C-alpha positions as CSV (number, residue, x, y, z in Angstrom):
1,M,58.6,-71.6,-24.6
2,L,60.2,-72.8,-21.6
3,E,61.0,-70.2,-18.9
4,V,64.4,-71.8,-16.9
5,N,65.8,-70.0,-14.1
6,D,69.4,-70.6,-12.0
7,N,67.4,-73.9,-10.2
8,T,66.4,-75.5,-13.3
9,F,69.1,-74.2,-16.0
10,E,71.0,-77.2,-15.6
11,A,68.1,-80.0,-15.5
12,E,66.1,-78.3,-18.7
13,I,69.4,-77.3,-20.6
14,L,72.5,-79.0,-19.4
15,Q,71.0,-82.6,-19.3
16,H,69.1,-81.9,-22.1
17,E,69.7,-84.4,-24.7
18,G,69.7,-82.7,-28.2
19,L,69.8,-78.9,-29.4
20,S,68.6,-76.2,-26.8
21,L,68.5,-72.5,-28.1
22,V,68.3,-70.3,-24.7
23,D,67.6,-66.7,-24.5
24,F,69.4,-64.4,-22.1
25,W,67.1,-61.5,-21.6
26,A,65.7,-59.0,-19.3
27,P,62.5,-56.7,-19.6
28,W,64.0,-53.6,-19.8
29,C,66.0,-54.6,-22.1
30,A,64.8,-53.0,-25.5
31,P,66.5,-54.9,-28.4
32,C,65.6,-58.1,-26.1
33,K,61.7,-57.1,-27.0
34,M,62.7,-57.1,-30.4
35,V,64.5,-60.9,-29.8
36,G,61.6,-62.2,-27.9
37,P,58.7,-62.9,-30.7
38,I,61.7,-64.2,-32.6
39,M,62.3,-67.0,-30.3
40,E,58.5,-67.6,-29.7
41,Q,58.2,-68.2,-33.7
42,L,61.4,-70.0,-33.6
43,A,60.2,-72.3,-30.7
44,A,57.0,-73.4,-33.2
45,D,59.3,-73.6,-36.3
46,F,61.7,-76.1,-34.5
47,D,59.0,-77.8,-32.3
48,G,60.3,-81.5,-31.5
49,R,64.0,-80.4,-32.7
50,V,65.2,-77.8,-30.7
51,K,64.4,-76.8,-27.2
52,V,63.8,-72.8,-26.9
53,S,63.7,-71.1,-23.5
54,K,64.5,-68.2,-22.1
55,L,66.5,-66.8,-18.8
56,N,65.8,-63.6,-17.0
57,V,68.9,-62.5,-15.8
58,D,67.7,-59.9,-13.3
59,E,65.6,-63.1,-11.8
60,A,68.7,-66.1,-12.2
61,P,72.2,-63.6,-11.9
62,Q,74.1,-66.8,-11.2
63,T,73.7,-68.6,-15.0
64,P,74.8,-65.9,-17.2
65,G,77.8,-65.2,-14.9
66,K,78.9,-68.3,-15.9
67,Y,78.9,-68.2,-19.3
68,S,80.4,-64.6,-19.2
69,I,77.2,-63.3,-20.4
70,R,77.9,-59.1,-20.6
71,G,75.4,-57.6,-22.6
72,I,71.9,-58.7,-23.6
73,P,70.0,-60.1,-25.7
74,T,72.5,-63.0,-25.7
75,V,71.2,-66.2,-27.5
76,I,73.4,-69.0,-26.3
77,L,72.7,-72.8,-28.4
78,F,73.8,-75.7,-26.7
79,K,74.2,-79.5,-28.1
80,N,73.9,-82.4,-25.5
81,G,74.8,-79.5,-22.4
82,E,77.7,-77.9,-24.5
83,M,77.8,-74.6,-25.6
84,V,78.2,-74.7,-29.7
85,D,77.1,-71.1,-30.6
86,Q,75.8,-67.9,-29.4
87,V,74.4,-64.3,-30.9
88,V,75.0,-60.9,-28.9
89,G,72.6,-58.7,-29.7
90,A,69.8,-58.6,-31.6
91,R,69.1,-60.7,-35.0
92,P,66.8,-61.2,-38.0
93,K,64.8,-64.5,-37.6
94,A,66.7,-65.5,-40.5
95,H,70.0,-65.5,-38.9
96,F,68.7,-67.5,-35.7
97,E,67.6,-70.3,-38.6
98,E,70.8,-71.0,-40.2
99,I,72.8,-71.5,-36.9
100,L,69.6,-73.9,-36.2
101,N,69.9,-75.4,-39.5
102,K,73.5,-75.7,-39.5
103,H,74.0,-77.5,-36.3
104,L,70.3,-80.0,-37.1
105,G,72.6,-81.0,-39.6
């Protein structure tokens, strides 16, 4: 799974053609620890169809501010650089799969 930060976010996510799923997290966040392994599984399950990445909000504070992220974990789905879906809080894997499949068509 790709790690992005304030310096790489535009090139890796906003300029990416297709779907990009970004997990905004922090190491001290307990619910983030539940979502992290789900993101790893999704990265494997959707390999070649969805770019799955994570952004540590403590190390990259500018990008979360641009998307008005107030709580973590927040997972945002981008399609061709545009935000198309957002999930705040921990959810089961099936919830994220449903969103991805909806946008994959």
